[in-house]
N, C-alpha and C positions, 0 to 999 in steps of 0.2 A: 753590395746590399743586396739586391735583387735575389743572387743565388741563396744567401742565408735564408732570408724569409721564404723561399722556396723549399728550404731544405727543412725549415721548422714546418711549414706547412705538411710537408711528407711525413715528418714525424708524429705530427698531430693526427692525421688520417690513419697511421699505422697504429697508433696507440688505441682509437677510435674503436678500429677493429679488434685488436686483442682484448679489449676491454668489454666485448661481448660475455665473456666467460666470466661465470662466478663460481664461488664455493658454497654456495647454498645446497643443503641436500634437497631431493627431488619430493615434492610437499605431494604426500598420499593422504586423502580423506579418510579420517579414522572410520572404523565400522560402525555402524549404527547400533548402541546399546540397548536399543528398544526393541519390542515385538513387532512381527512383520505385519501384525494385526491387531484392531483393537480389541479390547475385552468384549466377551460375548456373556448372554444370559439374558435375565428379564428384564435387568434396568436399563439395557440397551438397546435403543430402537431399532428395527428392522431396515429401515430405511436409511440409517446413517450414513451410509456409503454414497447414496444417490443425487440427483440435483447439481447445480452448479458449484463450483469451488468457491469457497467465500474471498479470496484473493482477488477473483474476477467480478466479484459484484461490489460496484462502487457503492460507498455509504448514502450517497444522492438517492439511489434506487434502492437499498435496503430499506432505509427508513422511509414511512409513508407519511408520518406527522410533519405538518408543514412546519409548526412552530419548531419542533426539534431540529428540524434542517436548518432553519435559520440560527438556532441556537450554536449548533455545531459549527459552522460557518463563522458565526462570531468567535467562539474559542480556537478555531484554529488561526484566525487572524490576530488574536491579541492574548492567547496563554503565554504566560512566561518560560514556561518550561519549554513549550516547543521552540520559542525563539531562543532561547538559550541552546537548543538543540541544532537550530538553523546556524547560529554565529561558529558553534563548534566545527560544522562541516565547513566554513570559510575559513577558517583558522587553520584546519587541518590541510584543505587544498592549497594555503599559502605556504605549509610547511614542506609539502610535498614538491611544491616548485622550487623551494631554497635547495633542497636535496637533490631534485632534477638537475638545477643549475650547475651542480660541483662537476657533473661528467663532462661538460666544457670548459675548455679555459677562459678564463676572464681578460680581455683585450683592454687595456685601458691607453689611450693616448696624454701624453705629458708635455709639458714646457717648464723649462727652468732658467734661472739668473743665477749665477754665483759671482759675486764680487768681494774682492779681497785687498786691502792694503797691508804693503809690508813696509816694517819700521827702518826708519833712516839708518840707525846704528846696526842694522842686521843685513843691509843690501850693500851690494858690491859700489863702492865709489862714494857710500854714504848719503845716497838718494834714494828713498823710498817711492814707491808708487803704488796705484792701484791698479788691478788685473781685473778684468772680467770674463766669463765663459758664459756663452747662450747654447742651449741644446732643446731640440725636440725629437721625440721619440714615440714609438709605437711597442706597446710591449705585454708581456704576459709573465706574471707574478705567480710563483708558488703553486701552479699547475700541478696535482696529483695524476700520473698517468695509472690509471686504474687497471694494471696488470691482472691482479688477482679477484679483481670482483667488490674491493671493500665499499667503494662508493655507491656502485651498482646497487648492491645489497642494502646499503641504509636509505637509497632511494626507494627500492621495493618495500623496506619497511614504512615509508612515509606513505606509500600509496596505497597499501594495505590499510593504514591506519585511517586514511581518508574513506576511502571505501566503506570503513566500518563504522564511520561516523553518519555516511548517511543511510545504512542501514539502522543505526540508532536512533537517527531522527524518525523514520518512518514507523519503528517500534513505539517511539514516543507518541506519534500521532496515531496510531491505532489504539494504543489506551486512553488516550485522551476523546477519542470518538465514543469508544464505550464508557467512561466516566461520564460524560456529559449525558448520555442518553440514561445511564444510570441513574443518576442524581435528578434526570426529569422525572423519571420514573418514579422514584422513593418520594419525589415532592407531589406527585398526582396521589400515591397510596396515602401519605401522611395528609393530605387534605381530604381524603375520602373517610379516614379515620377519625379527622376531626368533625365532620359533618356528622359520622355515624354518633359519636359522644355527645354532640348537642341535640342529635335526634332522642338518642338513649335519655338525657337528661330531661328534655322535654317529657318523655313519656313517664319517667320518675316523678315529676313534679305533679302529674295528673292523677299518679298512684298516690301520692302523698294526701292530696288535695281529697280525694276518696279515702282515706285512711282516715283523715280527720272527723270527715263527716260521720264515718261509721261508728268511728269511737265517741262524737259527739252525742249519737243517736243510741248509745249504749250495746251497739251490735258486733264492737270489736273491741279486744282488749287494747290497753294502751301499751303492750309490747308491739303490736304492728304499728304503731305511730312511730314509735322509736327504728325500728327496721326500715319503715319506710324514708326514714329523714338520713339514715346511714347510707343509704342507694343513692338519694339525693347526692349527698355531699361528694361519695364515689365518682359520680359522673361527672360532677362539677370541676372536680381535681383532673380527670381525664380529660376533660374540655380544654382545660388550662394549660396542660403538659402537651396535648398535641398541637396548640396554638403555637407554643416556643419550638417545637418540633419543625412545624411548617415554616418559623420563619428562620431557623437555623438551615434547613433545607434549601431556601433561597439565597443565604448566604453563602453556601458551598457552591450552589449552581453560580453565582456571580463570581467567586474565584476561579473555577474553572473557566469561564467565559473572558476572565480578565478583562472585563468592562463592566459598567452598568448596564443592566438586562431590561430592555423596554417591557411596560407592561402587557403589550399585546403579544409578546413572546413567552409569556409565563401559561403553565399548562391548565387547561379547565379542570373543573373539579370533576372528580371520579377519576378512577383507573381507565384508561381505556388501551388499546392495542396501539403500537407505534411503529411496528415494522410492517413491511410486506408480507404479501403472500408469497416468499420466494423459498424455496427447498433448498437450504444449505448442505451440499455433501460434504462428508469429511474426508472423503477418499480414503488413502493409505498412509501409514504413519509416515513411510518414506517422503511423502509428500511434503510435510513439515519442512524438509532442508532446502525448498524453494518456495514454500510462502509465507515463512514467518522470519521478519526481519531480525528477530532477536536472534535465529539460529543462526542466519547469516551472518549477523556481526559478530558471532562469537567464533566463527570461522574465519574470518577477516584478521581478528586478532590472533588466531592461531598460525595464519600464513605469516602475519608480521613478525611471530617469534620464530618462526622457519627460517626467514630471512634474515635476522638477526644473528644466525649462527653462522652464516657466511660471512659477515663482516667480522665475526669473532675468529673465525679460520683463518681470514687474509690477513688479520694482525700478525701471525706468524712469520709471514712471507716480507720480502723488502718492500720498502716504499719508495717510488722514485717521483720526484718532484719536478718540474722544469718552469726556469725563470730565463727570460730573454728579454733582449729590446733591440731595436734597430730606429735609428734616426738621422740627425745631423748635428754637428757641433760646431761652435766658432767662437773665437776671442771678439767678434764683434756681431752685432745686430744685424747688420747690412750683409754679413759673408754667411749669414747662417745657412744657406743653400745653395751656396757657389760650390765650384767641382772642387771634390777634396774635402768636402766637411762631412762624407758620410762617416758614421761610426755606429757600431754594433757591441753587443755583448750577449753571450750563451753561458748559463750557469746550471746544467742538470746537478742534481743530487741524488744520492741513494742511500736510504736507512734500513739497516737491516739489526733485528733486535737480538742482543745476545745474552743480556741478562736484566731481568726486571723483578726479580723476586719471585717470579710463578704469575704474575698479574694477568699475563695472557692467558693463561692456562685458567686460570679463577673465572677470566670473562667467559671462556667459552664454556666452563661448566655453568655459568649461572645463564646463559644463551640457551643450553641444551635443557635445564630444569625449567626454565622459563615456559620452553615449548612444551615441555610434558604436562607443565600446569595448564597450558592452552588447550591442549588435550582433554585432561579432565573436567576444566572448565566448558569446552564444549561439548562433552558428552553430556554433562549437566543438564546445561541449556536443554537438550534434544530430549532429556527424561522428563524434566519439568513441563515442557511443550506436551509431550505424551501423556503424563498424567491430568495437564489441565483439560485437554481435549477429551481423555476417557472420563473425567468427572462431569464435564458438560453434556459428553452424550448421556451419562448415566441420568442426569438432573431432566434432561429432555425425555429421556424414557419412560419418566415416573411421573412427572409434573403433571400430564393429562387426568390419570388415575387418581391423582392426590386433590385436582382440581374437581373432579366430578363426586369424588367422596364428601368434600366439604360444601359442595353445593347441597348434595343431599343430606348432609347433617344440618346445614342451615335451615331447611325447609322443614325436617323433622322436628327441630328446636322450635321451629316458629309455632307449628300447629301445637306442641306440647304445650306453651306459653299461653298461647291462645285459648287454650282448654281450662288449663289451671286458673287463667285470670277470671274467664267468664264463671267457674265455680266459686272462685271466692267472691265475685259480686253478687252470687246467687245465694251465699252464705252456705254453700255445699263444702266448703273446702276452706284449708288456713291462710293466711298470707304468706307464710314461711313457705309453703309448696310452691306457689305464684311466683315469690321472690326466688327461690332457686331456679323454676322455669326459666325466667327472665334473665337470669346472670347467664344460665347457660346459652341461650340464644345472643346476647351481645359477646359472649367469648366465640361462639361459631361465626358471627358475622365478622369480628375482627381475623380470625383464623382465613377466613374466605378473601378478606381483603391482603393478606399475606401470603396465601397462595397465588392468587392472581400477580401479585407483586413477581412471587417466584417466577412464575410462568414467563412472564414478559423478560424479566431478566436474563432468564436463560437462553430465550432467542438471542439478545445481546452477547451474553457471555460465549456462545457458541462459534457467533461471528467473530468473536473478536479473537479466542484461542486458535482458530482457524486461519488467521491471518488477513482477514477483512478489515477496512477500515482505512488504508494508506492511500486508496485512490480517490480522485475527485469523481464527478459524474462524467467527465472527458476521458478518464483515465489519468490524466496527469495529478502529480503532488500538487498539493495544495502550497502555496507558498507563504510564508510567513512576512511580517512587516520587518523593514530593517529600522 
């Protein structure tokens, strides 16, 4: 029995050495389908390639607003999309362990008893009886000797899928951090728009009272009164609309956070900066291959497809399985381990595909086409990443000029309105001109809020598209609750 077990062990070791070979094609990273440099021109800031790479800046360091930091931490702990991504990692890890376990034989210990009574009329002497057999054995059942790497290729598929889910989770976290910051900024902007609408309503009500007094005194036409009332109602409608928008913004922020938001974490009134004064460097387009988890996840999928080709190729070759056991057997329980009770069996089998209607060739073709699809998807992911960064750089390159121009517009509109208002009060001009000037001022102020929001959002967007936001302050990935 010892010699048999030794022979089986030798075969196992030999098979393990041989099974190191696979029929997977050698993986080659596709050539980058984008330019080697970012677009140049007046829309791209000259300092775009300078500064610290975004992927090396933890989100706790990039964002300066303490309320926002706590909101992001709350979302990372409770957001359901991120939780699903973390659970997908656990699932893929377990699947990889299952495939990996197939590389080693499964050894089981078994004990059995077989009792049988023979019929009297079928027994010699006409007297039936009961026979018993006891057995204890240690065995290997249908273990595939991976001579051509089929099992190892499937294990590689599971490994790359598992690693891809980790990258996918990092990508979800990056998006979540940016979405929380953007929702926070949007709420701040809408709160400022609401305050402006209420301030304008108060100003319009004063203009209405002035028009009423001038009409009563006969110093103005009744048309001025009706025009003043239309502006008051317009401002009232704007205030109501922005009140609803603020409520919706809070609901959106609550959904992202995945839990009720404490009142002290809601943003203050007025749109203020939430990012630290850190210069984010864009680097070179090739850096995206190492900084963006979505690009890395696409490459993992491509590598899994490449490994699938190895499994499909191995299906054309023989599959060898080993089944064997060794132990002790006896017709009595007391004699189970006595001398001479040893027993063993060894049943190797080989299966060679001869004809299966072309299924193996079709499976190989499917694997190759899936690999080609993976290449196309990987290249598209890089192209999308390139465009996102280029767009973000263009936005950052022009937003400061837009902000300066809008501020100048607000100042000019304010001066114009004050002049027309004074002229109207002195009877030197019509109410119509004062009304037009005030509407122009209101529109310019609303535009300024929008541009300031765009300026702040552009910082968040650039940080996101460059791969920042998946690190905690200590460089570790934030874990979700299980």
